[in-house]
C-alpha positions, 0 to 999 in steps of 0.5 A: 518466540519473536514472531508471537510479537505481532500478537502483541500488536493486537493485545495492544489495540484491543487494550486501547479500545477497551480503555478509550470506551471506560474513558469516554464513558460510552453507553456500552462501557456503562452496561458492561463496566466491571468486566470490560475493566477486568479485561482491560487488567487481564490483557495488560497482564497477557502481555507480560506472558506474550513470549509463550508459544504453545499457547499462542492460538487460544490467545489469539482467538480469545482476542479476537473474540473480545475484539467482535464483541467490542465491535458489536457494543459500539454499533449497538451505541450507533443504533441506540442514538439513531433511535433504532435500538431502544433501551429496555426491548427485548431484544436490547436486553437480551443483547446486555445479557448475552453480552455480559455473558460472553465477557465474563467467559472471556475473562475466565478464560484468559484467567486460566491462561495466565494460571498455566502460564505460571510455570514459566515464571511471573513478572514482578510487574505486568509488561504494559504494551502501550497503544498506538497513541502513547508509542515513541515510534519515529519514522527514518525519512529519505529524501525521493533521490536516495530511495532507489529500490534497486541498487546497481553497485557491483552489477555495472559490467553485468549490465554492460555485458547483457546490453551489448549482447542485445545490441549486437545481435543480428537473430530474430529470436534471441534468449539470454539467461541470468541464473543464480541463487536467491537474493543474488540480484538476478531481478535487479539486473533485469529490471535495469535492462528492462527499464534503460533508456535504449532498451525503451527506445530499442523495441517497440513494446516490453512486457515484463512477466513474474513468473514464479514457482506456482506456473500458470499458463493462463495467468502469465498470458493474461498478464501479457495482454494486460501489458499490451492494452488489451482488456483481457477479461473476456477473452476464452483461454484457448485464445489467449495465445493467438491473440498475444501473438496477433498484437506482437506480429508486427513489433519488436519486442522485448520479454522478461520471464522473471523467477522461473522454476518450470516452463511448459515448453510448447507453450513457450516455442509457440509464444513468439511469431516470427516476423520481427525480432524479439529478445527474451531475458529469462530469470531463474535459480536453475540453469537446467530450466533456462537451458531447456527453454532454448537459451544457448549456454554462451547466453547464460549469465551468472551474476557474481557475488559483491566484493568486500569493498562493493558490500560495504559502499552499498549500505553506506549510501543510505547509513550516511547520508549527511557525509555523502556516504562516507562513514566518519567513525573508524570504529563504525567502519570496522564494525559494519565491515565485520558484519557485511562480511556474514552476508557473503556478497550477497546483495539481498541480505546486505540491503537488509542488514543496511536497512537495520544499521542506517537508523542506528549510525549514532550507536556502536553499542547497536551495531554490536548486538546486530552483529552478536544476534546475526552470528546467531541466526547464522548458525541456527539457519540451514539454507540461504544461510545470510539472506534467511538470517538477515531477513529474520533479524530484520523482522525481528528488529521491526517495532511491534506494529509493523510486525502485523503490518508486514506479515499481511503481504503474505496472502498475495501470490508471488511477484504480485504488485500491491496497491499501497492505498490498497494495503493501508486501507486494510490495516486501518479497516482491520484496526491495525493502525489508529491515528494518534496526536495529529496524524490519521491512520491513513497518514501513519499507514503510508509511513509505516509502508515507507519505514518497510521499504527503508528496511528493505522488506518491501519493494517499490514499484511506483512512487510519488516523486517529490515525497516519496509516497508508495503507490505501488509495491511487492516483496521479493520471493525469500522475504515472502517465504519468511512472511509465510511462515511466520503468519503460518505460526501466528495462526494468520492464515495457511499455506500448502508446501508450495506457498500457496494459500489454502482455507481452513476453519481458524483462517483470519486472512485470505487472498483469493484467486482465480483457482480456488473454489468460491464455495470453500468460504461457507466455512470460513466464519472467523475471516477478517479479511478477504482479498480478491487477487485475481482479474479474472471475472468470478461469480457470486458466492454467499457471503452472509456466512463471513460475519467476522469480516472487517476487510473486503476487497474487490478492487483487482477482481471483475465481478459478474455485473449480474450478480452485484445487485444480490451481492451488494445486498447480502454485504450489507448483512456484514455488520462488522465490515470496516473496509469495503472496495468495490471498485473492481465491479463491471458495469454501472451499479446503484448503492442500496439503501441496505448499505445503512446497515453497515454502521461499523463502516470506514472506508468505501472505495467506489468506481462505478456508482451511478447513483447513491442512496440518501442513506448513506449519510447514516455510515456515521464512522466513515473516515474515507469516502472514494466516489472518484471515478463514479459519474454521479450527478451529485451527492445526497444531502446530509454529508455533513452528519459524517462528522469523522470523514478524513477523506472525500473523493469524487465531490460534485457541486450541485446546480442551484437548480438541483434540489436533491444535490449537496452543496459546498455548505455541507462540507462545513460540518467536516472538521476532520477533512484532510483530503477533498477531490472535487469536480466542477463544471460549467453548471456549477454556481459557487457563490463567494460565501460558498468558496469561503467553506473551504477556508474554515477546513483547517485540517485540510491538507490535499485539495484537487479540483477539476476546474478553476477556483478556490481559496485555502490558506492551509492547503499543502498540496493542490491538484488543478486539471482540464483548467481551460483558461489562459491564465491561472486563477488569481487565488494560485498566489502566496497569500492564499497558498502560503503553506503550498508544497506541491503543485500539479497542473495537468492537461490544461490551455494555461499560457501565462504562468505568473504565480510570483510577483513583489506583492506575494513577497511580505516584508520579510522576504517570505517566498513560495514554499514549494518542494514538488511541481507537476506540468503535465500536458500543458502545451501552451505554457509559455515559461522560463525554467530559470525564472521558475527556480527563482521564484520557487528557491527550495524546489527539490523536484519537478516532473514535465511532460508535453511543455513545449514552450519551456525556455531554458530547460534542463531536459528535452522537451519531446518526452517526460522528464524528471528533474532533481535539484542538484542533478540538472 
């Protein structure tokens, strides 16, 4: 079964852990050398029989138990290094005895499984799954202008028709329905209307509501209030509708209700006040639902399937970039048209298959293989044939390491907007991604996410302009249906018939929503990832039972502030925890000394922390420490102990008189630091020697500062915010920033933008290598656009907002604009 490849990725990660321990001769590896060596060999053999699906659940349990043992051994080593765990103590001797016993038991179970698999035939040689450090995985990158998530090929007439209905209507309330089968492009059409420039100018308010199959009035109303700028967390359910009516009473409004399966008609009819004009666009697979909501037959639009030419041109835009979307080979075109004909004109199926074809434009044999496999799926799937078949084929074609990453999306509700950073942190925290070569696990995670987008399995909601990094994303309901089925088969999590997650004793991942009972978590000792996906405040529960937890994320949830202190103390008992996100905590918090117990913690994200206990420097496995929104006066001494730290946000330079605070010199020990976001205020006293510390951080790539001084040659991204001087610092020049690719100036008083001169160029005529530029809220900036393009010859992307003194501007100055090279 192809889905079992996700489990293969877990085995590969575990093999790498064991191999690394044996290679580096870690203390625990010496204690259990024979058993670990035996486990490594048996795990390698297990990959040779990974396709045996009837042992899948048992195999998963063994892998997770082995990973727990490895993690416990690593934690014990950390305590030993700090002198908290003495060799030959009674406790240590018991740990050695019990762990050795557990390892023998695991090896025995693997051996029995291997023996039972003999009836399926043995491989002549074991198939060794290479770990991430040795993989030859290739990322296919696309330029930002070729990354649009919603193509409009074949939909132009649909857009004109619906816009005409809206702009020509004089009715106070008009409703429009877009009805058709899954994968036909209903949401794409609605998105294009919603974001159309004329619509943005025409309506004072626009609200996008993802409804989905599991309709919940409270969830929908809270989502609407949030988009209207209202803090809905403290509003009683009975008052939500009134609050919406109040906010809309004097505004023209466009509301999109996307993917409606059923509707409470009384609630719907009472939604709109009558003083102003309102338009509603409703997308659904069921015309009866749309009719019942009051949409007139004459205002129901059924999107048409794409014809043969439209079907072919859609994937060509991405597959043949070098030839501007034209296929240069008749054999490829013939085979491509044959494949796409099987998609039945459905845009989702075409884009998904196109994502498979694009990386293989130099191999006709690969296109033939896709054609044959697609035919097999078409003859076995029963409903939405071409869409389901294309999705399943696209999943099966994923590299092993991407399969499990994709399945993580299954725990989020329908149409849920997912933070790209949050998803990457989950992957890293659970060990699904490990750094390799010169790339960190986080950097690889964003590459993996971009790869899933390019294969049309994940949809982008927001992304960074100049390089396409995904800020937030979501998943089409049909793709989610597929991931739910596979995640259930793989025993990662369980779902009911409506696609809602349910908690079982064997669940490994869980997305907690407001309608679930927190008490059910008490019996989930095997849970490895807990993501709270509701913005509704929740009460505290006892987390001590979640002893296998690696990822705990409260970023979407507003926690009861009365229970935060108790919660933090109990979280400290989760010794295997690797990723902790407390950014959703309501009110200010102080991080207690008990945090030092989390010796396996690698990622810590805080938002309202007013005080850090010095014991945080005991968390030596930290690779990401995000304190960006914390009102801290300083960071504690000892930061240099965090030698594996790769990203530090919220670093504040203490004044010379502050003896408790951390100075810039502490960063000297952070040799792995790639990202530094720091703040400097009027009290910050920084000597020239201290600034030189930054130039010694050779791996630093991203530097963001909230004031005015820094020198760093290695930086590729620089963010300068709230800079209150007219002239840029002298160090923003080619000599000090020779590798700079992206520059962001935001909310400042800069008027002179002279960053290039003859002295900046060497004898070879070297110029700026800037590819991306962001100028926001710098109204005094005196700049000539043509001169800027001359100074930055390879600039290909720029965002400009409120730069009223910009001369020769190719775009209007009274609203935010995006410029792309060759499009001005």
